[in-house]
ROPA-743864 format. One line per 4 residues: their letters; for each residue x negated, y, z of C-alpha. Coordinates in pm, 1 decimal. Layout:
REM residues N
a = X:Y:Z  ...
//
This chain:
REM residues 375
mnng = 2966.7:-1639.0:-212.7  2871.0:-1570.0:145.9  2546.1:-1751.3:230.8  2550.0:-1630.3:571.7
fsya = 2600.8:-1248.1:531.3  2870.2:-1055.5:656.6  2943.2:-733.9:774.3  3143.7:-627.3:1114.5
lkaq = 3309.4:-281.1:1184.5  3277.0:-205.1:1561.8  3370.1:135.9:1572.1  3475.6:432.0:1342.6
dgka = 3456.9:790.2:1443.9  3630.3:999.7:1151.3  3494.1:844.7:861.6  3168.7:753.7:1060.4
rsgv = 3120.4:397.5:1104.8  2930.0:167.1:1363.4  2910.0:-192.1:1274.2  2651.6:-508.1:1206.9
ittp = 2530.9:-695.2:928.6  2472.7:-1039.6:989.5  2218.4:-1209.3:779.8  2041.6:-1526.9:852.3
rgdi = 1720.1:-1392.2:941.3  1874.5:-1150.9:1212.8  2146.0:-905.1:1266.5  2116.7:-527.7:1097.1
rtpa = 2272.6:-267.4:1352.9  2434.6:36.0:1139.9  2394.2:305.7:1050.6  2058.2:175.1:985.3
fmpv = 1749.2:338.5:837.4  1517.8:102.8:652.1  1152.2:180.6:672.2  1007.2:156.2:324.8
gtag = 752.3:-74.8:257.5  713.2:-12.8:-106.2  443.2:-263.6:-184.1  471.2:-483.8:105.7
tvka = 353.6:-254.0:401.1  486.1:18.6:578.5  241.1:312.7:497.2  -11.9:362.7:780.9
mlid = 187.8:140.5:1001.7  113.7:-215.8:1175.4  409.3:-421.1:1102.8  430.7:-471.6:1478.5
wvra = 490.7:-107.9:1536.7  764.5:-111.4:1280.5  922.8:-415.1:1497.9  883.6:-237.2:1816.0
sgad = 1041.0:93.5:1674.1  1378.4:-96.7:1670.2  1380.7:-127.4:1270.8  1608.3:-441.5:1199.0
vvla = 1522.5:-460.0:848.3  1259.5:-291.3:597.3  1297.2:-228.4:226.5  1026.7:-330.6:-61.5
ntyh = 1004.9:-261.9:-433.2  1021.6:-492.4:-707.0  857.1:-294.6:-963.2  562.3:-248.4:-749.3
lmlr = 545.4:-612.5:-620.9  583.0:-740.7:-980.4  265.1:-543.7:-1096.9  57.2:-618.7:-788.0
pgae = 12.3:-877.8:-631.7  278.1:-1027.4:-855.8  602.4:-1260.0:-775.1  436.5:-1569.5:-832.9
rmsr = 166.1:-1508.8:-639.6  370.7:-1404.7:-295.7  601.2:-1709.2:-360.9  287.3:-1930.9:-336.8
fggl = 217.6:-1767.3:22.7  593.7:-1822.4:122.1  726.4:-1513.2:-23.0  727.0:-1158.8:94.5
hgfm = 842.6:-1223.7:463.7  522.1:-1447.4:525.9  296.6:-1236.2:327.9  353.0:-914.1:515.5
nwtg = 423.6:-1085.7:839.6  787.9:-935.8:900.0  1027.7:-1217.3:999.4  1359.9:-989.8:1015.4
pilt = 1567.8:-913.6:676.7  1432.8:-755.0:363.2  1610.2:-549.0:110.0  1456.9:-503.9:-232.5
dsgg = 1513.2:-217.9:-468.5  1553.4:-351.7:-815.1  1291.6:-105.4:-972.5  1497.5:55.0:-1186.6
fqvm = 1435.0:403.0:-1042.3  1048.5:354.4:-1036.4  1099.3:244.9:-1376.1  1323.5:543.8:-1493.5
slak = 1054.6:779.2:-1350.7  801.0:649.5:-1586.9  977.9:894.4:-1873.7  666.7:855.1:-2107.1
lrri = 574.3:500.3:-2040.6  925.7:310.8:-2097.1  1200.1:229.8:-2339.5  1551.0:200.8:-2237.6
seng = 1752.5:-67.0:-2438.0  2045.0:-281.3:-2378.1  1823.8:-593.3:-2306.4  1649.4:-370.4:-2040.5
vtfq = 1367.3:-161.7:-2002.8  1007.3:-215.4:-2143.0  717.3:6.1:-1967.3  342.8:21.2:-1936.3
shid = 205.1:-26.0:-1591.9  85.8:274.6:-1418.1  -201.1:67.1:-1273.5  -338.7:-63.2:-1602.3
gaah = -160.9:47.5:-1921.8  -13.1:-324.7:-1958.9  329.1:-396.8:-2128.3  599.8:-529.9:-1921.5
elsp = 987.4:-572.1:-1961.8  1242.5:-575.2:-1662.2  1571.7:-699.0:-1791.7  1858.4:-755.5:-1522.0
erai = 1775.9:-1132.5:-1535.3  1392.5:-1062.9:-1472.7  1456.8:-833.5:-1164.2  1679.0:-1085.1:-1027.8
eiqc = 1429.9:-1342.5:-1080.7  1144.6:-1155.2:-901.9  1334.4:-1058.4:-596.5  1462.9:-1452.0:-572.2
aigs = 1120.6:-1565.2:-616.3  975.5:-1321.9:-327.6  1227.3:-1445.0:-101.2  1440.4:-1077.4:-79.7
diqm = 1726.0:-1131.7:179.1  1944.7:-820.2:41.5  1871.5:-787.0:-335.7  1993.0:-475.4:-566.1
vlde = 2122.5:-519.6:-933.7  1906.8:-343.0:-1233.7  2058.1:-21.3:-1288.0  1952.7:328.1:-1483.4
ctpf = 1901.4:625.8:-1272.3  1987.5:943.1:-1464.8  1771.9:1239.0:-1386.9  1929.5:1594.5:-1286.3
pcer = 2068.7:1796.7:-1467.3  2254.8:1534.3:-1675.5  2504.2:1636.3:-1894.0  2836.2:1417.9:-1867.4
deak = 2827.1:1194.4:-2191.1  2485.7:1079.5:-2154.8  2557.6:1007.7:-1738.4  2866.9:810.2:-1900.0
tsme = 2650.4:610.2:-2150.8  2411.4:545.1:-1852.8  2669.1:418.6:-1627.1  2835.0:219.2:-1857.7
rsmr = 2524.9:41.7:-1926.4  2425.9:2.6:-1588.3  2776.5:-182.1:-1538.4  2703.5:-439.5:-1797.3
waqr = 2369.0:-466.7:-1623.1  2549.1:-518.4:-1286.5  2736.0:-822.6:-1444.8  2435.9:-959.5:-1586.3
skda = 2241.6:-942.5:-1239.6  2556.7:-1116.5:-1059.2  2535.9:-1377.0:-1332.6  2166.7:-1423.9:-1268.4
fetm = 2191.2:-1421.3:-932.2  2428.6:-1688.2:-889.9  2216.0:-1917.8:-1052.1  1850.4:-1828.9:-912.2
sapg = 1940.2:-1726.9:-564.7  1853.8:-1938.5:-256.0  2087.1:-1991.7:47.9  2080.6:-1683.9:266.4
qtlf = 2008.4:-1430.2:-29.0  2280.9:-1162.7:-135.5  2336.9:-923.0:-374.6  2448.5:-521.4:-352.1
givq = 2591.5:-328.2:-667.7  2463.9:20.7:-739.0  2748.9:286.4:-777.9  2600.6:549.7:-1057.6
ggiy = 2766.9:821.4:-1255.5  2568.4:1130.5:-1154.8  2780.4:1413.3:-1003.5  3093.9:1308.8:-1189.4
pelr = 3374.8:1207.1:-984.7  3568.3:1026.5:-1264.5  3232.0:841.4:-1366.3  3150.2:759.9:-1005.8
easa = 3543.4:598.7:-966.7  3502.4:415.2:-1283.0  3145.6:277.8:-1166.2  3298.9:173.5:-821.0
rtlt = 3608.6:20.8:-972.9  3385.5:-196.7:-1218.0  3153.8:-303.9:-936.8  3435.4:-382.8:-698.7
aigf = 3589.8:-594.0:-1006.6  3257.6:-820.8:-1021.0  3256.7:-829.7:-635.8  2955.5:-780.9:-420.7
egya = 2830.0:-817.7:-61.9  2752.3:-469.4:-43.9  2783.4:-159.6:-241.1  2459.4:118.3:-289.4
iggl = 2524.4:491.8:-403.8  2235.0:564.4:-646.6  2149.7:856.7:-842.3  2133.1:1097.8:-564.9
avge = 1859.1:1298.1:-416.2  1713.3:1342.2:-754.7  1742.6:1742.9:-767.0  2097.8:1787.7:-759.7
gtel = 2064.0:1961.3:-398.2  2231.9:1892.1:-47.3  2586.2:2038.9:-135.4  2645.3:1873.1:-450.1
mlet = 2509.5:1523.6:-296.2  2758.8:1552.9:-20.1  3038.1:1644.4:-259.5  2948.6:1348.5:-438.8
latt = 2913.2:1118.4:-134.6  3283.5:1259.6:-23.8  3444.4:1133.6:-355.1  3245.1:826.9:-375.1
tpll = 3249.0:639.8:-24.5  3642.3:602.5:-21.7  3635.1:404.8:-350.3  3427.3:146.1:-184.9
pegr = 3580.2:-163.0:6.8  3598.0:-94.9:358.1  3500.4:-435.3:453.5  3146.7:-421.5:292.8
pryl = 2839.5:-172.0:387.9  2756.3:143.8:207.7  2411.2:221.9:145.0  2280.4:570.9:21.0
mgvg = 1950.8:507.4:-160.1  1655.0:748.0:-115.1  1807.1:997.9:124.3  1673.2:1159.2:345.4
tpld = 1583.7:1422.3:593.8  1744.2:1387.4:953.1  2017.4:1640.6:874.6  2088.7:1429.6:546.8
lvna = 2135.4:1109.9:740.5  2339.8:1273.1:994.1  2558.5:1425.8:715.1  2605.6:1107.6:513.3
vaeg = 2702.2:900.5:832.6  2985.5:1151.6:867.8  3086.4:1074.6:482.1  3096.2:695.9:575.8
vdmf = 2725.2:580.7:480.7  2574.5:284.2:658.4  2240.3:231.4:526.6  1967.7:464.7:439.2
dcvm = 1609.6:416.2:294.0  1341.8:722.2:272.6  983.8:766.4:208.3  992.8:1073.8:376.1
ptrs = 890.0:971.2:736.1  571.8:812.6:651.5  503.3:1031.4:355.2  533.3:1340.4:576.2
grhg = 332.7:1181.1:868.1  47.7:1122.9:618.0  56.1:1488.5:553.5  101.9:1596.7:933.1
qaft = 468.1:1674.6:941.4  646.0:1513.9:1243.0  1002.3:1503.4:1272.1  1094.1:1572.1:1653.0
wagk = 1432.7:1643.4:1840.6  1328.1:1989.6:1818.5  1288.8:2025.5:1475.7  998.8:1946.6:1229.1
lnlr = 661.3:2044.3:1313.0  338.2:2108.8:1085.4  58.3:1971.4:1290.1  -196.1:2139.5:1081.3
naaf = -88.5:2475.4:1180.0  -339.9:2697.5:1421.4  -64.8:2709.3:1653.4  -123.7:2360.0:1772.7
aedm = -496.2:2388.7:1821.6  -428.8:2437.0:2231.6  -106.3:2306.0:2254.5  -157.2:2030.3:2534.7
hpld = 225.5:1918.0:2507.3  304.8:1598.9:2366.1  445.2:1595.1:2026.3  782.6:1491.8:2146.9
east = 871.7:1420.9:2527.8  1182.7:1289.1:2415.7  1054.7:1030.3:2196.5  1023.9:621.0:2307.4
spaa = 712.0:633.7:2086.4  374.6:610.3:2238.7  243.2:775.8:1929.1  477.8:1100.5:2030.7
rdys = 493.6:1064.3:2406.9  137.6:975.9:2508.2  -124.4:1223.1:2284.1  -91.2:1584.6:2263.5
rayl = -23.5:1822.7:1970.8  -377.2:1979.5:2028.6  -504.0:1604.2:1956.2  -299.0:1540.4:1646.0
hhlf = -389.4:1884.4:1492.4  -740.8:1782.3:1561.7  -722.4:1464.6:1387.2  -562.0:1615.9:1092.9
kane = -810.7:1898.8:1075.7  -1115.6:1627.8:1124.7  -951.5:1407.9:806.8  -923.8:1105.6:1052.7
llgp = -709.2:815.2:958.6  -561.9:798.0:1319.1  -371.5:1149.8:1256.0  -131.9:996.0:977.2
mlts = -107.2:675.6:1149.0  0.4:815.7:1460.7  248.9:1054.1:1315.7  405.5:825.9:1055.7
wani = 454.7:597.9:1367.4  628.5:881.0:1564.7  846.7:954.3:1270.6  928.2:629.5:1227.1
qfyq = 1061.8:611.8:1575.0  1218.5:907.5:1548.2  1445.2:792.2:1285.0  1514.2:455.3:1452.8
dlma = 1595.6:663.9:1768.4  1813.8:879.2:1548.9  2024.3:600.9:1405.1  2066.3:442.5:1785.3
airl = 2188.8:781.4:1899.9  2429.1:795.9:1628.4  2569.4:448.6:1671.6  2613.5:510.5:2041.0
aiee = 2809.6:832.6:1970.8  3005.2:680.2:1728.8  3085.2:395.5:1961.5  3188.1:649.8:2234.4
grfe = 3404.2:854.5:1986.4  3157.5:1180.7:2002.5  2998.1:1141.8:1679.8  3107.6:1500.5:1563.4
alad = 2999.0:1681.3:1884.4  2649.0:1479.6:1838.0  2610.2:1602.9:1455.4  2735.1:1951.9:1526.8
dlrv = 2466.3:1976.5:1826.2  2179.7:1848.9:1585.3  2323.2:2062.3:1296.2  2269.4:2368.5:1526.8
rwat = 1946.8:2240.0:1664.3  1770.5:2188.8:1338.4  1910.0:2515.6:1181.4  1760.7:2690.1:1464.5
agd = 1434.6:2514.6:1454.8  1430.0:2575.8:1061.3  1469.3:2216.2:956.8
//
């Protein structure tokens, strides 16, 4: 099933890839960073700022949206796109990661996950079929299968049992999607298996046999550390079809993104730019800055002269420092905006470097620059 979704590889430099994902709601240039709009909003951001940053796609979360405001209510408003005033593609996580994080509030069975809402304690069940039903109802363009995200550390037998259950859920998700989806919607599988290469291989083989339009790599950035994450990526990405996008879920720092692109990853999402922005941490081409530090009280330099964002270009570090010290809402808003813009500018620079055959030079420069800056 195509549904107007396709992926075209434009250029390759080593393992790094530049391409375009075509969807009925617009193209997604890859490598792509998806701002996280968990509950239908990128926190502290106007949707116009997100659009102006160059983001082609945003991410929302099935778990949070099913609890509030509810899939049925959103469908009455024309789906999530109309509800949040975003006309481009939306990718939705199935909610599996959030449900799994509720260790004391959920129970896993073959059918799915039963859990208590973190909002009001009400009981809910999320099965593969229900996860797809919700994503279809809210109008998600790119949907994810329901999976189980194992914690770290995780013994091999536990990781194997979990991965095999996730693969059965992936098949059920695909079956449900084929009966529930509307034209223009598509479904990605999620590779699991912890840090065990043979489990990752078995998962990738199973998902490829089921057949998906894209493949995500889940279960990383959960405490295993950068070295193990990159080792797992290095063994996993070659197992995935070259003609399909590869999505690393929940990652990460700017350097994580650079290193993952070097392993052939095409798509990313992470709350880091907005979460850090709300706490006064700014990402810049010179490294990460903590704007709460007293050192910035008299610093009249713009946040980042190299940024294309008005938030980073038109306000001094001293002013931003003042906003955080005064607990003014504008501080988190401007810094989140600057961070989202930085991530989009980084992706644009990476895409250009791949197309010009100088990605490794750019990556090496950024690794040295950010290591020196302590990021």
